[in-house]
C-alpha positions in Angstrom: 3.5 -21.6 -0.1 0.7 -19.2 0.6 0.3 -18.6 4.3 -2.9 -19.4 6.0 -4.6 -19.8 9.4 -6.7 -22.8 10.2 -9.7 -22.6 12.5 -11.7 -25.6 13.9 -8.7 -27.8 13.1 -10.5 -31.0 14.3 -13.1 -30.9 11.6 -12.6 -32.4 8.1 -14.9 -30.6 5.8 -13.0 -27.4 4.7 -14.2 -23.8 3.8 -11.7 -21.6 2.2 -11.9 -18.0 3.5 -10.5 -14.8 1.8 -10.4 -11.6 4.0 -10.9 -8.0 3.2 -8.3 -5.1 2.7 -6.8 -4.5 6.2 -8.7 -7.2 7.9 -6.4 -10.2 8.6 -8.1 -13.6 9.3 -8.1 -13.2 13.1 -10.5 -10.4 12.8 -13.2 -12.9 11.8 -12.7 -15.4 14.7 -16.4 -14.7 16.1 -17.7 -15.7 12.6 -15.5 -18.8 12.5 -16.7 -19.9 16.0 -20.1 -20.0 14.5 -19.1 -22.4 11.8 -17.9 -25.1 14.1 -18.7 -28.0 11.9 -16.3 -26.8 9.3 -12.5 -26.5 9.1 -11.7 -22.9 8.1 -8.7 -22.4 5.9 -8.2 -18.6 6.1 -5.8 -17.6 3.4 -3.6 -14.8 3.8 -3.8 -12.3 1.0 -0.7 -10.6 -0.6 -0.7 -7.5 1.8 0.1 -10.0 4.6 2.9 -11.8 2.9 6.5 -11.1 4.1 8.4 -8.9 1.6 5.5 -8.5 -0.7 5.7 -5.5 -3.1 2.5 -3.5 -3.4 3.8 -1.8 -6.6 3.6 -5.1 -8.4 -0.2 -5.2 -8.1 -1.8 -3.2 -11.0 -5.2 -4.8 -10.7 -7.0 -7.5 -8.7 -6.5 -10.3 -11.2 -3.5 -11.7 -9.3 -5.5 -12.0 -6.2 -7.6 -14.7 -7.9 -4.6 -16.3 -9.4 -3.3 -16.6 -5.8 -6.5 -18.3 -4.7 -6.3 -20.9 -7.4 -2.7 -21.4 -6.5 -3.8 -21.9 -2.8 -6.4 -24.6 -3.9 -3.6 -26.4 -5.7 -1.3 -26.2 -2.7 -3.9 -27.5 -0.3 -5.0 -30.1 -3.0 -8.7 -28.9 -2.8 -11.2 -29.6 -5.5 -14.7 -28.5 -5.6 -14.0 -26.0 -2.8 -16.6 -23.9 -0.8 -15.2 -20.5 -0.8 -16.3 -17.6 1.3 -14.9 -14.1 0.9 -15.4 -10.7 2.4 -15.0 -7.4 0.3 -12.0 -7.7 -2.0 -11.8 -11.3 -0.8 -15.2 -11.9 -2.3 -14.1 -10.4 -5.7 -11.0 -12.6 -5.7 -13.4 -15.6 -5.3 -15.8 -14.5 -7.9 -13.2 -13.9 -10.6 -11.6 -17.2 -9.9 -14.9 -19.0 -10.1 -15.8 -17.4 -13.4 -12.4 -18.5 -14.8 -12.2 -21.9 -13.1 -15.8 -23.0 -12.2 -14.7 -26.6 -11.8 -12.6 -25.6 -8.8 -15.6 -24.6 -6.7 -18.7 -26.3 -5.4 -20.3 -23.0 -4.2 -19.2 -19.4 -3.5 -20.4 -17.1 -0.7 -19.6 -13.4 -1.1 -19.9 -11.1 1.9 -20.5 -7.5 0.8 -18.2 -7.8 -2.2 -16.6 -4.8 -3.8 -18.7 -5.1 -6.9 -20.1 -1.7 -8.3 -22.6 -1.0 -11.0 -21.3 -0.9 -14.5 -21.7 2.9 -14.7 -19.5 3.4 -11.7 -16.9 1.0 -13.2 -16.8 2.9 -16.4 -16.2 6.2 -14.5 -13.3 4.5 -12.4 -11.6 3.3 -15.7 -11.3 6.9 -16.7 -10.0 7.8 -13.2 -7.4 4.9 -13.5 -6.5 5.8 -17.0 -5.7 9.4 -15.9 -3.6 8.2 -12.9 -6.0 9.9 -10.5 -6.9 7.0 -8.2 -4.7 8.3 -5.3 -6.4 11.7 -5.5 -10.0 10.7 -6.1 -10.5 7.4 -4.3 -12.5 8.3 -1.1 -10.7 5.8 1.1 -7.2 6.7 0.4 -6.8 9.8 2.5 -8.0 8.0 5.6 -5.6 5.1 4.9 -2.6 7.3 4.3 -3.2 9.2 7.7 -4.4 6.3 9.8 -2.3 5.9 13.0 -0.4 2.7 12.8 1.5 2.3 16.0 0.1 2.0 19.5 1.4 1.6 23.0 -1.4 -0.9 23.9 -4.6 -2.4 22.5 -6.7 -0.7 25.3 -5.8 2.6 23.8 -7.0 1.5 20.5 -10.2 0.2 21.8 -11.0 3.5 23.6 -10.4 5.4 20.4 -12.2 3.1 18.2 -15.2 2.7 20.4 -16.2 6.3 19.6 -16.0 5.9 15.8 -19.3 5.8 13.9 -17.9 3.1 11.6 -18.0 0.6 14.4 -21.5 1.4 15.7 -22.8 -2.0 14.9 -19.9 -3.9 16.7 -20.5 -4.8 20.2 -17.5 -4.6 22.5 -16.5 -8.4 22.0 -16.6 -7.9 18.2 -14.5 -4.7 18.5 -12.0 -6.3 20.6 -11.7 -9.4 18.2 -11.2 -6.9 15.4 -8.5 -4.9 17.2 -6.7 -8.0 18.1 -7.0 -9.2 14.4 -5.5 -6.0 13.0 -2.6 -5.5 15.3 0.8 -7.3 15.5 3.3 -6.8 18.5 6.3 -4.6 17.8 9.2 -3.2 19.9 7.2 -0.2 21.2 3.8 -1.9 21.7 1.6 -2.8 18.7 1.3 -1.8 15.0 -1.3 -2.5 12.3 -0.3 -5.7 10.6 -0.9 -4.4 7.1 1.1 -1.5 5.8 -0.4 1.8 4.6 1.3 1.1 1.2 -0.6 -2.1 0.7 -3.9 -0.7 2.0 -3.8 2.1 -0.6 -2.6 0.0 -3.4 -5.5 -2.4 -3.0 -7.8 0.6 -3.1 -6.5 2.3 -6.2 -5.9 -1.1 -8.2 -9.4 -2.3 -7.9 -12.7 -2.0 -9.6 -11.4 -0.7 -13.0 -11.3 -4.2 -14.6 -14.6 -5.4 -13.2 -16.6 -5.0 -16.4 -15.4 -8.4 -17.2 -17.1 -9.7 -14.1 -20.5 -8.4 -15.3 -20.0 -9.8 -18.8 -19.2 -13.3 -17.6 -21.7 -13.4 -14.7 -24.6 -14.8 -16.8 -22.6 -17.9 -17.6 -21.5 -18.6 -13.9 -22.7 -22.3 -13.2 -21.5 -22.2 -9.4 -24.1 -21.7 -6.8 -23.7 -18.1 -5.8 -24.9 -16.5 -2.4 -24.2 -12.8 -1.7 -24.7 -11.5 1.8 -24.9 -7.7 2.1 -25.2 -5.2 4.9 -28.4 -3.2 5.0 -26.4 0.1 5.6 -23.5 -0.8 3.3 -21.8 1.8 1.2 -20.2 -0.9 -1.1 -22.7 -3.5 -2.4 -25.7 -1.4 -3.2 -29.2 -2.8 -3.3 -29.4 -2.0 -6.9 -26.2 -4.0 -7.5 -27.9 -7.1 -6.0 -30.9 -6.6 -8.2 -28.8 -6.4 -11.3 -26.9 -9.6 -10.2 -30.2 -11.4 -9.9 -31.4 -10.2 -13.4 -28.1 -11.4 -15.0 -28.1 -14.6 -12.8 -31.5 -15.4 -11.6 -30.4 -18.5 -9.6 -28.2 -16.3 -7.4 -29.3 -15.5 -4.0 -28.8 -12.1 -2.4 -29.5 -11.8 1.3 -29.5 -8.5 3.3 -28.6 -8.4 6.9 -30.3 -5.8 9.0 -28.4 -3.2 11.2 -25.1 -4.0 9.3 -22.7 -2.2 7.1 -19.7 -3.4 4.8 -18.3 -4.9 8.0 -21.2 -7.2 8.5 -19.2 -10.5 9.2 -17.8 -8.7 12.3 -21.0 -7.0 13.2 -23.4 -9.8 12.7 -21.4 -13.0 13.0 -24.4 -15.2 14.0 -26.6 -14.0 11.3 -24.0 -14.2 8.6 -23.0 -17.7 9.7 -26.7 -18.7 9.6 -26.9 -17.7 6.0 -23.7 -19.5 5.2 -24.9 -22.7 6.9 -28.3 -22.5 5.1 -26.3 -22.3 1.8 -24.1 -25.1 2.6 -27.0 -27.4 3.3 -29.3 -26.1 0.7 
């Protein structure tokens, strides 16, 4: 069985949630608290599985297969699925392949790049240069992964520009979400090997998403951060040209981390989509 965490357990209407690379479900608790009318089934993706092997992931297709398997295990039909970053791509690919399994999909700053970038990254991947050229790999490899206490993490992270739009409550929730207790204090729950493998195995197969997108018959909402470095404004315009019925919303003063930075505004858009 694929592991998952349930939030708002007393509710009956489910939302399936898929998290970003390095962001376990607990990172999103402030968002889930805004969705109090729904039971959140937050699936754990492969990097959080016990004894999972990152070398077995050559591209992101298996992440979508995992999602369909999760729907089968939970006996969910016509699911509402919300996903952040790589979690959004797992949902999009699954919905393109199995549209009958979803009633609507909501993607939070998905890792969907324009076709020109995908063609470039296919060359990078074919030459085996992903570890050298992917901009996020060096930081993932050198990131500190063990800490004496969470307060130390908070003091260090509070100074980082990447967290500028997170208030103290959001940053504390994020830190609690990414860390697990160990013998000497705390460690990051996801390994460096998995974080890097997610980065280098993504994007290169994503032309298939653009090719299939015009045939998507599942309601689609994309919520992007105004200052994101991932889902560009021009990408949103291309999505709407290929699929005019798709909605693309931009959240001000937010980045790729918008569900942590602006949980109230993101939840508002999710709820509008659910009732629309």
